[in-house]
C-alpha positions in Angstrom: 0.1 -0.1 0.1 1.4 3.4 -0.9 2.6 5.9 1.5 2.5 9.8 1.1 4.9 12.2 2.5 4.5 16.1 2.5 7.7 18.1 2.6 7.2 21.9 2.8 10.1 24.2 2.0 9.5 28.0 1.8 6.6 28.2 -0.5 6.9 24.9 -2.3 5.1 21.8 -1.2 6.6 18.3 -2.2 4.3 15.3 -2.1 6.2 12.0 -2.4 4.5 8.6 -3.2 6.5 5.6 -1.7 5.2 2.4 -3.0 7.9 -0.4 -1.9 9.7 -1.2 1.2 12.9 -0.3 -0.6 11.6 3.1 -1.6 10.5 3.6 1.9 13.8 2.6 3.2 15.7 5.2 0.7 13.3 7.8 1.6 13.9 7.4 5.4 17.6 7.8 5.0 17.1 10.8 2.8 14.3 12.2 5.1 17.2 12.7 7.7 19.3 15.1 5.4 16.0 16.8 4.6 15.3 17.5 8.3 19.0 18.7 8.8 18.3 21.3 6.2 21.2 19.9 4.0 19.0 19.8 0.7 17.1 22.0 -1.6 13.8 21.8 -3.1 15.4 21.0 -6.4 17.7 18.4 -5.1 14.8 16.6 -3.4 13.0 16.5 -6.8 16.3 15.2 -8.5 16.7 12.5 -5.9 13.0 11.3 -6.7 13.8 11.2 -10.4 17.1 9.3 -9.7 15.2 6.7 -7.5 12.2 6.4 -9.8 9.9 7.7 -7.1 6.7 9.6 -7.8 6.4 13.1 -6.6 4.5 16.1 -7.2 5.2 19.8 -6.4 3.1 22.8 -5.9 3.8 26.6 -5.3 1.7 28.2 -2.4 1.1 31.8 -2.1 1.8 33.0 1.5 0.5 36.3 3.1 3.8 37.4 5.0 3.6 40.3 7.5 6.3 42.3 5.7 7.5 42.3 2.1 5.0 39.8 1.1 5.3 40.6 -2.5 8.9 40.4 -2.7 9.3 37.0 -0.9 6.4 35.5 -2.9 7.9 36.7 -6.4 11.3 35.5 -5.4 10.3 32.1 -4.5 8.0 31.9 -7.5 10.8 32.7 -9.7 12.9 30.1 -8.2 10.1 27.4 -8.5 9.5 28.2 -12.2 13.4 27.9 -12.9 13.6 24.5 -11.0 10.4 23.2 -12.6 11.9 24.0 -16.0 15.1 22.3 -15.2 13.2 19.3 -14.0 11.3 18.9 -17.0 14.5 19.1 -19.3 15.9 16.2 -16.9 12.8 14.1 -17.3 12.9 14.4 -21.1 16.4 13.6 -21.5 19.0 15.5 -20.1 20.2 18.8 -18.9 23.5 19.6 -20.7 24.3 22.9 -19.0 
């Protein structure tokens, strides 16, 4: 039976679907690195692609008390760039 994990980093949510015991083991090891803050959103998605684990990402708009527009725009730009790179990786390779 598949298990779902949700990771929130800044304005981006990542939902990871783990189906097998080996995937669960790999994710448990990787989750320790995530909890220590050693990885970025893009590296989590690349890790999922490398291990053939299904995932989904979503950008969320937050209402920050100060500088709301600047922070949301900053994270949205990073999210779009990351999404484009991941699409290239999935289609066959990022050569940069």
